[in-house]
C-alpha positions as CSV (number, residue, x, y, z in Angstrom):
1,X,114.5,44.7,-20.1
2,X,115.9,47.0,-17.4
3,X,119.5,48.1,-17.8
4,X,121.9,46.2,-15.6
5,X,124.4,48.4,-13.5
6,X,127.9,48.3,-14.8
7,X,130.3,46.1,-12.9
8,X,133.4,47.6,-14.5
9,X,135.0,49.8,-11.9
10,X,136.3,52.1,-14.6
11,X,132.8,52.8,-15.8
12,X,131.0,53.5,-12.5
13,X,129.9,56.9,-13.8
14,X,127.3,55.0,-15.9
15,X,125.4,54.0,-12.7
16,X,124.4,57.6,-11.8
17,X,121.2,59.1,-13.1
18,X,120.5,62.8,-12.7
19,X,116.8,63.6,-12.6
20,X,115.5,67.2,-13.1
21,X,111.9,67.6,-11.9
22,X,109.9,70.5,-13.5
23,X,112.8,72.4,-14.9
24,X,111.7,75.6,-16.6
25,X,114.8,77.4,-17.8
26,X,116.6,76.2,-20.9
27,X,119.9,77.7,-19.7
28,X,119.7,75.8,-16.5
29,X,118.9,72.5,-18.3
30,X,121.8,73.1,-20.6
31,X,124.1,74.0,-17.7
32,X,123.2,70.9,-15.8
33,X,123.8,68.7,-18.9
34,X,127.2,70.3,-19.5
35,X,128.2,69.9,-15.8
36,X,127.3,66.2,-16.0
37,X,129.4,65.7,-19.0
38,X,132.3,67.7,-17.5
39,X,132.6,65.1,-14.8
40,X,131.8,62.0,-16.8
41,X,128.0,61.5,-16.2
42,X,125.6,61.1,-19.2
43,X,122.3,59.7,-17.9
44,X,119.8,62.5,-17.7
45,X,116.1,62.3,-17.1
46,X,113.7,65.3,-17.1
47,X,110.3,65.0,-15.4
48,X,107.6,67.3,-16.8
49,X,110.1,69.9,-18.0
50,X,108.7,73.1,-19.5
51,X,108.4,71.9,-23.1
52,X,109.7,75.1,-24.9
53,X,112.7,75.4,-22.5
54,X,113.6,71.7,-23.1
55,X,113.5,72.0,-26.9
56,X,115.5,75.2,-26.7
57,X,118.1,73.6,-24.4
58,X,118.5,70.6,-26.8
59,X,119.2,73.0,-29.7
60,X,121.9,74.9,-27.7
61,X,125.6,74.2,-28.1
62,X,127.5,72.2,-25.5
63,X,126.8,68.8,-23.9
64,X,124.7,68.0,-27.0
65,X,125.2,64.2,-26.5
66,X,123.7,64.3,-23.0
67,X,120.7,66.4,-24.1
68,X,120.2,64.3,-27.2
69,X,119.9,61.1,-25.1
70,X,118.0,62.7,-22.3
71,X,114.6,61.1,-21.6
72,X,111.4,62.9,-20.8
73,X,109.3,61.2,-18.2
74,X,105.8,61.8,-17.1
75,X,106.4,61.2,-13.4
76,X,109.3,60.7,-11.0
77,X,108.6,57.0,-10.5
78,X,109.2,56.4,-14.2
79,X,112.4,58.5,-14.2
80,X,113.9,56.6,-11.2
81,X,113.5,53.2,-12.8
82,X,116.0,50.6,-11.6
83,X,117.9,53.0,-9.2
84,X,118.3,51.3,-5.8
85,X,119.4,54.5,-4.1
86,X,117.4,57.8,-4.6
87,X,118.9,60.9,-3.2
88,X,117.2,64.3,-3.3
89,X,119.1,67.5,-3.4
90,X,117.4,70.0,-1.1
91,X,118.0,72.5,1.7
92,X,115.0,71.2,3.6
93,X,115.2,73.8,6.4
94,X,111.6,73.4,7.4
95,X,111.4,69.6,6.9
96,X,114.6,68.1,8.3
97,X,112.9,66.0,10.8
98,X,111.2,63.9,8.1
99,X,114.2,62.9,6.2
100,X,117.8,61.6,6.7
101,X,120.0,64.4,5.7
102,X,123.7,64.3,4.6
103,X,125.9,67.3,3.6
104,X,128.5,67.3,1.0
105,X,131.2,66.0,0.9
106,X,130.2,63.0,3.1
107,X,127.2,62.5,1.0
108,X,129.3,62.3,-2.2
109,X,131.4,59.6,-0.5
110,X,128.3,57.5,0.2
111,X,127.0,57.9,-3.3
112,X,130.3,57.1,-4.8
113,X,130.4,53.9,-2.7
114,X,127.0,52.8,-3.9
115,X,127.8,53.6,-7.6
116,X,130.7,51.1,-7.6
117,X,128.2,48.4,-8.6
118,X,124.7,49.6,-8.2
119,X,122.5,52.3,-9.7
120,X,121.5,55.6,-8.0
121,X,119.5,58.6,-8.9
122,X,120.2,62.2,-7.8
123,X,117.1,64.3,-8.0
124,X,116.8,68.1,-8.3
125,X,113.6,70.1,-8.1
126,X,112.4,73.1,-10.1
127,X,114.1,76.5,-10.0
128,X,110.9,78.0,-8.5
129,X,109.8,75.6,-5.8
130,X,112.5,72.9,-5.4
131,X,111.4,69.3,-4.5
132,X,107.8,68.9,-3.3
133,X,106.8,66.6,-0.4
134,X,105.6,64.0,-3.0
135,X,109.0,64.2,-4.8
136,X,110.8,63.8,-1.4
137,X,108.7,60.7,-0.5
138,X,110.7,58.9,-3.2
139,X,114.0,59.7,-1.7
140,X,116.0,57.4,0.6
141,X,117.8,60.4,2.0
142,X,118.5,64.1,1.2
143,X,121.7,65.8,0.2
144,X,122.4,69.4,1.2
145,X,125.0,71.7,-0.1
146,X,126.5,73.8,2.6
147,X,125.9,77.4,1.6
148,X,126.0,80.9,3.2
149,X,122.9,81.4,5.3
150,X,122.5,84.9,3.8
151,X,122.2,83.3,0.3
152,X,121.2,79.6,0.8
153,X,119.6,79.0,-2.6
154,X,121.7,77.8,-5.6
155,X,121.1,78.0,-9.3
156,X,120.0,74.6,-10.6
157,X,122.9,74.2,-13.0
158,X,125.4,75.2,-10.3
159,X,123.9,72.7,-7.9
160,X,124.3,69.9,-10.4
161,X,127.8,70.9,-11.1
162,X,128.9,71.0,-7.4
163,X,127.3,67.6,-6.7
164,X,128.8,66.0,-9.8
165,X,132.2,67.4,-9.0
166,X,132.2,66.1,-5.4
167,X,131.0,62.7,-6.5
168,X,133.5,62.4,-9.3
169,X,136.6,63.5,-7.3
170,X,136.2,60.6,-4.8
171,X,138.9,58.2,-6.0
172,X,137.1,55.0,-4.9
173,X,134.3,53.6,-2.7
174,X,134.5,53.4,1.0
175,X,134.1,49.8,2.2
176,X,132.7,50.9,5.6
177,X,129.8,52.5,3.8
178,X,128.8,49.5,1.7
179,X,125.2,48.4,2.2
180,X,123.4,45.1,1.5
181,X,121.8,44.7,-1.9
182,X,118.4,46.4,-2.1
183,X,115.6,46.6,-4.6
184,X,115.0,49.1,-7.4
185,X,112.8,52.1,-7.0
186,X,110.3,50.7,-9.6
187,X,109.9,47.6,-7.5
188,X,109.2,49.6,-4.3
189,X,106.6,51.6,-6.2
190,X,104.9,48.4,-7.3
191,X,104.8,47.2,-3.7
192,X,103.4,50.6,-2.6
193,X,100.6,50.5,-5.2
194,X,99.6,47.0,-4.2
195,X,99.6,48.1,-0.6
196,X,97.4,51.1,-1.3
197,X,95.0,48.9,-3.2
198,X,94.7,46.5,-0.2
199,X,94.3,49.4,2.3
200,X,91.5,51.0,0.2
201,X,89.7,47.7,-0.2
202,X,89.9,47.0,3.5
203,X,88.6,50.5,4.3
204,X,91.7,51.7,6.1
205,X,92.5,54.3,3.5
206,X,89.9,56.9,2.9
207,X,89.8,58.7,-0.5
208,X,90.4,62.2,0.9
209,X,93.5,61.0,2.8
210,X,95.2,59.3,-0.1
211,X,97.8,61.9,-1.1
212,X,99.2,62.4,2.3
213,X,99.1,58.6,3.2
214,X,100.7,57.8,-0.1
215,X,103.7,60.0,0.7
216,X,104.0,58.5,4.3
217,X,103.6,54.9,3.1
218,X,106.1,55.5,0.3
219,X,108.7,56.6,2.8
220,X,107.7,53.6,5.1
221,X,108.4,51.1,2.2
222,X,111.7,52.8,1.4
223,X,112.9,52.6,5.0
224,X,112.3,48.9,5.1
225,X,115.4,48.5,3.0
226,X,114.1,45.2,1.6
227,X,116.4,42.7,0.1
228,X,115.3,41.3,-3.3
229,X,113.9,38.0,-1.8
230,X,112.1,39.9,0.9
231,X,110.5,42.3,-1.7
232,X,109.3,39.2,-3.7
233,X,107.8,37.7,-0.5
234,X,106.1,40.9,0.5
235,X,104.6,41.4,-3.0
236,X,103.3,37.8,-2.9
237,X,101.7,38.4,0.5
238,X,100.0,41.6,-0.6
239,X,98.7,40.1,-3.8
240,X,97.2,37.2,-1.9
241,X,95.6,39.6,0.6
242,X,94.3,41.6,-2.3
243,X,92.8,38.6,-4.0
244,X,91.2,37.4,-0.7
245,X,89.6,40.8,-0.1
246,X,88.2,40.9,-3.6
247,X,86.6,37.4,-3.1
248,X,85.4,37.8,0.5
249,X,81.7,38.0,-0.4
250,X,81.8,34.8,-2.6
251,X,81.1,31.4,-1.3
């Protein structure tokens, strides 16, 4: 059973999941975990971490409880789970036009508002390459940390610390930023996979174009901002179309 978001205003920290994708340095993983615990966050997911570094980080001192409970996931979809809001942390200088971008601290206020009663995930890329286009296709919007243009890149552990600090220092949610209830990332991914199957069967989606089209369609499904009942209806429609296409040659 998926974990329900906390409704206790005092425990809103439980609704934030920090996701590290492809982390390679044990010191960075440990620093990220310590920063999370410093500001009251404990849900850490690591997607395809460098195995030796992850084991080393777990054996290091500091924030042991966060690392002991951290879950290793095979892919980003699994790590996001029930999060309704997915925010990537990236500079995105070359790709701003593809994503809604918000800078701290306004981004932290939006996240804090969502976390009052719903789950969100904050996603960080690897130290070497950051978030890939595929990673970013899972994100509803992108958070950027204002930095000196002469030195724009931040250490992974420091970036996690800055973001957790900004989110935690917000005393409460802003009613003007409240959005209607949406659907979990895992539900959006199910809709996407069904849609991809329909498009392949219909001949619209060619095999060679699948990776790029998948990213575009994932962003498209996310931008629909479906309500739960709309998501159920869309899934039912796509499954019926999928079934019909699979039986079109039968009489």
